[in-house]
C-alpha positions as CSV (number, residue, x, y, z in Angstrom):
1,M,-0.1,85.6,-111.6
2,A,-0.3,82.6,-109.2
3,T,2.0,82.4,-106.2
4,K,3.6,79.0,-105.6
5,L,4.4,77.9,-102.1
6,T,7.6,76.1,-101.2
7,K,7.5,72.8,-99.5
8,R,8.2,74.6,-96.2
9,G,5.4,77.0,-96.9
10,R,2.9,74.2,-97.6
11,N,3.9,72.5,-94.4
12,V,3.3,75.8,-92.4
13,V,-0.1,76.2,-94.0
14,R,-1.0,72.5,-93.2
15,G,0.3,72.8,-89.7
16,T,-1.7,76.0,-89.1
17,A,-4.9,74.3,-90.5
18,V,-4.4,71.2,-88.3
19,A,-3.7,73.3,-85.2
20,S,-6.8,75.4,-85.8
21,L,-8.9,72.3,-86.3
22,L,-7.6,70.8,-83.1
23,V,-8.4,73.9,-81.1
24,V,-12.0,73.9,-82.5
25,I,-12.4,70.1,-81.7
26,G,-10.9,70.6,-78.2
27,A,-13.3,73.5,-77.5
28,G,-16.2,71.3,-78.6
29,F,-15.1,68.4,-76.3
30,S,-14.7,70.8,-73.5
31,A,-18.2,72.2,-73.9
32,V,-19.6,68.7,-74.2
33,G,-17.7,67.6,-71.1
34,N,-19.1,70.5,-69.1
35,A,-22.6,69.9,-70.3
36,S,-22.6,66.2,-69.7
37,E,-21.6,66.9,-66.1
38,N,-24.4,69.5,-65.8
39,A,-22.0,72.1,-64.6
40,I,-23.6,73.8,-61.6
41,D,-23.4,77.6,-61.2
42,A,-23.1,78.9,-57.7
43,T,-26.6,79.8,-56.4
44,P,-28.1,80.1,-52.9
45,A,-29.1,76.7,-51.6
46,S,-32.2,78.3,-50.1
47,T,-33.7,78.9,-53.6
48,G,-34.2,75.1,-54.1
49,Y,-32.9,75.5,-57.7
50,V,-29.5,75.0,-59.3
51,K,-28.4,76.1,-62.8
52,V,-27.3,73.3,-65.1
53,V,-26.0,73.2,-68.7
54,V,-28.1,71.1,-71.1
55,A,-26.0,68.3,-72.6
56,P,-26.3,67.2,-76.3
57,G,-29.3,64.8,-76.6
58,E,-30.8,65.7,-73.3
59,T,-34.5,66.3,-73.2
60,L,-36.7,68.1,-70.7
61,W,-38.0,64.7,-69.6
62,S,-34.6,63.2,-69.1
63,L,-33.4,66.2,-67.2
64,A,-36.5,66.2,-65.0
65,S,-36.2,62.5,-64.4
66,M,-32.6,62.9,-63.2
67,V,-33.6,65.2,-60.4
68,A,-37.2,64.0,-59.6
69,G,-36.3,61.6,-56.8
70,N,-39.7,60.6,-55.4
71,R,-41.6,63.4,-57.1
72,S,-43.4,62.9,-60.4
73,V,-41.3,63.6,-63.4
74,S,-44.1,65.6,-65.0
75,S,-44.3,67.9,-62.0
76,V,-40.5,68.5,-62.1
77,E,-40.8,69.1,-65.8
78,D,-43.5,71.7,-65.2
79,A,-41.3,73.4,-62.6
80,I,-38.4,73.6,-65.0
81,V,-40.6,75.1,-67.7
82,T,-42.0,77.6,-65.3
83,A,-38.7,78.6,-63.7
84,N,-37.1,79.1,-67.2
85,N,-40.1,80.6,-69.0
86,L,-39.8,77.9,-71.7
87,T,-42.3,77.9,-74.5
88,G,-42.0,74.3,-75.4
89,P,-40.2,71.0,-74.5
90,D,-37.3,71.4,-77.0
91,L,-33.9,72.0,-75.4
92,T,-30.7,73.2,-77.1
93,A,-27.3,71.8,-75.9
94,G,-25.3,74.4,-74.0
95,V,-28.3,76.3,-72.7
96,R,-28.3,77.0,-68.9
97,L,-31.5,76.1,-67.1
98,W,-32.7,76.5,-63.5
99,V,-33.6,73.0,-62.2
100,P,-35.3,72.3,-58.9
101,T,-33.4,70.4,-56.3
102,K,-36.2,69.9,-53.8
């Protein structure tokens, strides 16, 4: 036996589905916004490293080149790999990595 929804019931179901979708999309944009700003965790400045959140599309090379300054990008890239015990160059959005500041 199938249950039929009234017009009001269908509107409630649609409204709930839309609200749920908006919450998921909002959470996604929030995570992307934080990642693209490389949200920094509080760490002692004396360590010479900060913790950043990898943004979607960011690569190890692009991350290293942003902080390299007058250092070689490959040496900064090596420092990131070593500090985070990475096994390869592939990064996943949302992952937190230690990045050298000096």
